[in-house]
PAPA-527588 format. One record per residue (C-alpha): residue number from 1; residue in one letter; x, y, z. Coordinates in steps of 0.25 Angstrom, whole numbers. Each point is the difference from the previous one (the first is absolute). Example, Ala and Ser with C-alpha at 12.3 -4.5 7.8 and 13.67 -1.06 7.14 Angstrom:
1,A,49,-18,31
2,S,6,14,-2
END
This chain:
1,M,484,1703,493
2,Q,5,9,-10
3,A,-6,14,0
4,R,-3,1,-14
5,R,-12,-12,5
6,L,-7,11,6
7,P,-7,6,-11
8,A,-4,-14,-7
9,L,-6,-3,14
10,L,-8,15,0
11,A,-5,-1,-14
12,L,-8,-16,3
13,F,-5,5,15
14,A,-1,14,-2
15,A,-16,-1,0
16,A,-9,13,-8
17,A,0,15,3
18,Q,-13,-2,5
19,A,6,-8,12
20,Q,10,8,4
21,P,10,-10,1
22,T,9,-1,12
23,A,7,-15,-5
24,P,12,-4,10
25,A,7,-5,-13
26,E,13,3,11
27,E,-5,-10,9
28,L,-1,-12,-10
29,Q,14,6,-6
30,A,5,-2,14
31,M,-4,-13,2
32,L,5,-4,-12
33,A,13,5,3
34,E,-1,-9,14
35,V,-4,-13,-8
36,S,15,-7,4
37,P,6,-11,-10
38,A,10,-4,12
39,R,-11,-3,8
40,I,-7,-8,-9
41,E,12,-8,-3
42,A,2,-1,16
43,R,-15,-7,2
44,I,3,-7,-14
45,R,12,-8,6
46,K,-7,-2,13
47,L,-11,-6,-6
48,V,9,-11,-8
49,G,9,-2,13
50,F,-12,-6,5
51,G,6,-13,-11
52,T,-16,-4,-1
53,R,-13,8,1
54,H,-9,-12,-6
55,T,-13,2,5
56,L,1,-15,8
57,S,15,3,5
58,D,5,3,12
59,I,-8,9,11
60,A,7,-4,13
61,S,13,5,-3
62,D,6,14,0
63,S,10,0,-10
64,R,-7,-9,-13
65,G,-13,-3,-5
66,I,-14,10,-1
67,G,-2,2,14
68,A,14,7,2
69,A,-3,8,-10
70,R,-12,3,3
71,R,3,5,12
72,W,9,7,-5
73,I,-8,7,-11
74,T,-9,4,13
75,N,11,5,7
76,E,5,9,-10
77,L,-14,6,-1
78,S,-2,1,15
79,T,14,8,0
80,C,-5,9,-12
81,S,-12,2,7
82,R,7,4,12
83,Q,7,12,-7
84,A,-13,6,-7
85,G,-4,1,14
86,G,-9,-14,0
87,R,-10,5,-11
88,L,4,-13,-8
89,Q,-9,-10,6
90,V,8,-13,-4
91,E,-7,-15,6
92,E,0,-14,-4
93,Q,-12,-6,-7
94,S,0,-15,2
95,F,-8,-11,-5
96,I,-1,-14,-3
97,E,1,-5,-14
98,P,-6,-14,-1
99,A,8,-11,-6
100,G,0,2,-16
101,T,5,-3,-14
102,R,13,7,5
103,V,-3,0,16
104,N,4,-15,5
105,L,-8,4,13
106,P,-8,10,8
107,T,11,12,3
108,E,-1,12,5
109,L,6,13,-9
110,V,1,13,3
111,N,-2,14,-8
112,V,7,12,6
113,V,-8,12,-2
114,A,5,14,3
115,T,-11,10,0
116,L,0,16,-1
117,P,-14,5,2
118,G,-4,9,-10
119,R,-8,14,6
120,G,-14,7,-2
121,A,-10,-5,-11
122,S,10,-9,-7
123,R,4,-9,11
124,S,-8,-11,-3
125,R,9,1,-14
126,V,7,-14,0
127,L,13,-1,-7
128,V,7,-10,0
129,V,15,-4,-5
130,S,5,-13,1
131,G,14,-9,-1
132,H,0,-15,5
133,Y,12,-4,9
134,D,-1,-16,-2
135,S,9,-8,-11
136,R,2,-12,-8
137,N,10,-5,-8
138,S,-2,-12,-10
139,D,-7,-9,8
140,V,-13,8,4
141,M,-2,-8,10
142,D,14,0,5
143,N,0,5,15
144,L,15,-3,4
145,G,8,4,-13
146,E,6,12,-2
147,A,-10,10,-7
148,P,7,16,2
149,G,-10,7,-9
150,A,7,11,1
151,N,-8,4,-14
152,D,-11,-6,4
153,D,-7,6,8
154,A,10,5,10
155,S,0,13,-11
156,G,-14,4,3
157,T,2,-2,14
158,A,9,9,4
159,A,-6,11,-11
160,V,-13,-3,8
161,M,9,1,13
162,E,5,12,-6
163,L,-12,7,-4
164,A,-5,-2,15
165,C,11,3,7
166,V,0,15,-11
167,M,-16,2,1
168,A,-3,-1,15
169,R,7,14,1
170,R,-10,7,-7
171,Q,-15,1,0
172,F,-8,-3,-10
173,D,-15,0,-3
174,A,-3,-16,-3
175,T,4,-10,8
176,L,13,-8,-3
177,V,1,-17,3
178,F,17,-3,-2
179,M,-2,-16,-2
180,T,10,-10,0
181,V,-6,-16,-2
182,P,5,-12,1
183,G,-7,-14,-11
184,E,1,9,-12
185,E,8,-11,-6
186,Q,-9,-11,6
187,G,-13,6,-5
188,L,-1,15,2
189,L,-5,-4,16
190,G,4,11,6
191,A,-5,11,-9
192,A,-14,-8,-3
193,Q,-1,-1,15
194,W,0,15,3
195,A,-8,3,-13
196,R,-12,-9,4
197,E,1,6,14
198,A,-1,14,-5
199,R,-11,-5,-10
200,A,-8,-4,12
201,A,2,11,8
202,G,-4,8,-11
203,T,14,9,-1
204,N,0,11,-10
205,V,12,-5,-6
206,E,2,9,-11
207,A,12,-3,-7
208,M,12,-13,5
209,I,13,-1,-6
210,T,10,-12,1
211,N,15,0,-4
212,D,4,-14,-5
213,I,12,-1,-6
214,I,6,15,0
215,G,15,-2,1
216,S,7,-1,-13
217,S,0,8,-13
218,R,7,-11,-8
219,G,-5,-11,-8
220,D,6,-13,-5
221,A,3,4,-11
222,G,9,10,5
223,Q,-9,12,-2
224,R,-1,11,9
225,D,-10,10,3
226,A,1,8,13
227,R,-10,9,-3
228,R,-14,-8,-2
229,L,-9,-7,8
230,R,-12,-10,-3
231,L,-14,5,5
232,F,-10,-12,-2
233,A,-14,7,2
234,D,-11,-9,-6
235,G,-13,-2,10
236,L,-9,-7,-11
237,D,6,-13,0
238,P,-3,-4,14
239,L,-12,7,-2
240,V,-4,-7,-10
241,R,3,-13,5
242,L,-5,3,14
243,L,-13,3,-7
244,T,-1,-11,-9
245,A,3,-10,12
246,A,-12,5,7
247,S,-9,0,-13
248,A,4,-15,1
249,N,-7,-2,13
250,R,15,-5,5
251,P,0,0,18
252,A,7,12,2
253,S,6,3,16
254,E,-8,11,7
255,A,11,11,-3
256,D,-1,-5,-15
257,A,-14,2,0
258,K,1,14,7
259,A,10,4,-11
260,I,-8,-5,-12
261,A,-11,8,5
262,A,10,13,0
263,M,4,-2,-13
264,Q,-14,-1,-6
265,A,-4,12,8
266,E,12,8,-3
267,L,7,-4,-12
268,L,-11,-6,-11
269,P,-5,12,-4
270,L,14,6,-3
271,L,0,-13,-9
272,Q,-14,2,-6
273,A,3,15,-2
274,G,13,-2,-8
275,G,9,0,10
276,N,7,-12,-1
277,E,13,8,1
278,D,-4,9,9
279,L,1,-8,12
280,P,3,7,13
281,T,13,-11,-3
282,H,1,7,-13
283,Q,1,16,5
284,L,11,-6,13
285,G,7,-4,-9
286,R,-2,14,-10
287,H,4,8,15
288,L,12,-8,3
289,K,6,1,-13
290,A,-3,15,1
291,A,5,3,14
292,A,14,-8,-3
293,E,3,6,-11
294,A,-3,14,3
295,A,10,-4,12
296,L,12,-8,-7
297,P,1,7,-15
298,G,6,-8,-8
299,F,-6,-12,7
300,T,-12,-9,-8
301,V,-11,-8,7
302,Q,-2,-12,-10
303,L,-18,1,2
304,I,-2,-15,-4
305,Q,-15,-3,-1
306,R,1,-12,6
307,R,-3,-6,14
308,D,16,-5,0
309,R,8,-8,-10
310,Y,-3,-14,-6
311,L,-3,-12,10
312,R,6,10,10
313,G,-7,8,12
314,G,2,8,11
315,D,-7,4,14
316,H,-7,11,-8
317,I,-11,-11,-4
318,P,-7,-4,12
319,F,-4,16,1
320,L,-4,-1,-16
321,E,-8,-11,2
322,R,-8,8,11
323,G,-2,11,-7
324,Y,11,9,4
325,A,9,9,-9
326,A,14,-9,1
327,V,11,3,-9
328,R,16,-8,1
329,I,12,7,-3
330,S,11,-7,-5
331,E,15,-1,-5
332,P,0,4,-15
333,F,7,-14,-4
334,E,2,-13,6
335,N,11,-9,1
336,F,-5,-14,2
337,A,14,-4,4
338,H,-3,6,14
339,Q,-15,-2,3
340,H,-5,-12,7
341,Q,14,-7,0
342,N,11,-8,10
343,P,9,7,1
344,R,11,-5,-10
345,T,11,0,-9
346,E,-2,-8,-13
347,N,10,2,-14
348,G,5,12,6
349,I,-13,6,2
350,V,-6,5,14
351,Y,-13,-4,4
352,G,-8,7,11
353,D,-8,10,5
354,L,13,7,7
355,P,3,15,5
356,E,9,2,-10
357,F,-7,-2,-13
358,V,-10,14,9
359,D,1,13,-7
360,F,-1,8,13
361,P,-1,14,-6
362,Y,-9,-5,-8
363,V,-10,-7,9
364,A,-1,16,8
365,D,-4,6,-13
366,V,-11,-9,0
367,T,-3,2,14
368,R,0,15,-3
369,A,-10,-4,-13
370,N,-11,-8,11
371,L,5,13,11
372,A,-7,11,-11
373,G,-12,-10,-3
374,L,-3,-1,14
375,A,3,13,6
376,T,-7,10,-13
377,L,-13,-11,3
378,A,1,2,14
379,W,0,15,-1
380,A,-13,0,-8
381,P,-14,-3,2
382,A,-9,-12,-3
383,P,-3,-2,-16
384,P,-16,9,-2
385,K,-11,-9,2
386,G,-11,-2,-10
387,V,6,7,-13
388,K,-11,-2,-10
389,L,4,5,-15
390,D,-13,4,-5
391,A,-5,-9,-12
392,R,-16,5,-2
393,E,3,9,-12
394,L,7,-2,-13
395,T,12,12,2
396,N,13,-1,-5
397,D,4,7,15
398,S,2,-7,12
399,T,-7,4,14
400,L,5,-8,13
401,E,-6,2,13
402,W,3,-5,11
403,Q,-3,-1,16
404,A,9,12,9
405,S,8,-4,11
406,D,-2,1,13
407,D,15,1,3
408,P,5,13,4
409,E,13,-1,-5
410,V,-7,-3,-17
411,A,4,15,-5
412,G,-6,-2,-14
413,Y,-1,-11,-11
414,R,7,-6,-12
415,I,-5,-5,-13
416,V,11,-9,-7
417,W,-2,-6,-13
418,R,7,-9,-11
419,D,-1,-7,-14
420,T,-5,-13,2
421,D,13,-5,-6
422,S,8,6,12
423,A,3,-7,12
424,A,4,14,9
425,W,-9,14,1
426,Q,4,8,-11
427,Q,-9,13,4
428,F,-7,6,11
429,K,-6,12,5
430,D,-2,6,14
431,V,-14,4,1
432,G,-1,6,15
433,K,-10,-5,8
434,A,-11,-2,-10
435,T,-6,-14,1
436,R,-6,2,-13
437,V,10,3,-14
438,T,-4,0,-15
439,L,12,-3,-9
440,P,1,3,-14
441,V,7,-13,-4
442,S,-9,-13,-4
443,K,-2,-9,11
444,D,-1,-10,-14
445,N,14,0,-2
446,V,8,0,13
447,V,1,-5,14
448,F,-4,10,13
449,G,4,1,15
450,V,-3,8,11
451,Q,10,2,10
452,A,-2,8,12
453,V,12,9,5
454,S,4,5,14
455,R,5,13,3
456,K,14,-3,1
457,G,-4,-4,-14
458,Y,1,-16,-2
459,A,-10,-6,-9
460,S,-6,-13,5
461,L,-1,-13,-7
462,A,-9,2,-14
463,S,-16,-5,1
464,Y,-7,-5,-11
465,P,-12,7,-5
466,L,-12,-11,-1
467,P,-11,7,-11
468,R,-12,8,5
469,R,-11,-5,-10
END
């Protein structure tokens, strides 16, 4: 990493004078520099070397199939844990997936989960980052044929492994979960299992990022942009679909019923107050964009207010459907000759998801973008609670209030606002430890949010104010 990046990091992450920040931008910069394109390339090639990682492929072989791939991932993460003093808790979480549309027999699937526990008041806040280690070729049920899956999704798996190994050497306030999952190509199975269990256990998943198809900066028309990624961030669509199903009295599992109840309690008031573009997923997208672009000057995070591409989906969706803030990171273009294809050459065109079509330095930059967002959020406090916008009187000023945090790491609060047609926060005011503030800005013309700021200068996700009547 270059020294010129430090001022940009300090400018973004330093809080106001009231907080007297000592933000360790140097520590973030050091982690960004540790991300290794060479290690990422080696891991992608190793995963490709298992021939196929189809969810229903061989689990007994030591050299081929999803079982061998899973054991290798577990061993690699366990090695990183030992090198970090054992702080990274690595485990294989198995479950039986019943027979269904893309699983012909009840099948044991295994999520590989590495947890880095947080500390203090924020340790119950959980930040999840994932990639899926299964692969497929042209036939989604072909569990024997070659399915190298270099980009989809060895790239995301390698990025998550690199994040775990780099971040395990540091201490964070929030708990970080680095997860590689199977069954994505068969119906988001591994992610759905983890999300169901998290919701049933009441786990406070504050943010979830899935990295899926992050390996190429080139498109099928020859275009190239190695300085951009796409970030799909919209929590409204799954919310509407689940609540519509609930209102139609459609059968729901106990876990789905809990998810629906949580959404009704947590998210419906935001919608009723006009916060349809300020759900937790939108706030997460804004944070990740700002953090990545500050850490990687000249890099652009294209914030797309859709849950995913048309007719497509990823492992963030089971989290969205259970009321969690979740986003998908993906490359700027897609070349479908190198995705979900049997490896072959036809009419001089090479088909297949092969490592020669992966841009390894680009994957490293996407990994750094993840790291910047995760680290700054993990060092930040929880979002403020009870945020209200006083609407009891007609006035062109705006008065906001919120509950004081009992987290000793909170040094103050920040009010942010933007024009209603802007996707990103445009202005802010740090207000120290005040919990009620009046600004000479009309609430009718802008959208407000309130953030908590840590003693080290890191700001939480923004909380959208509900009207106080």
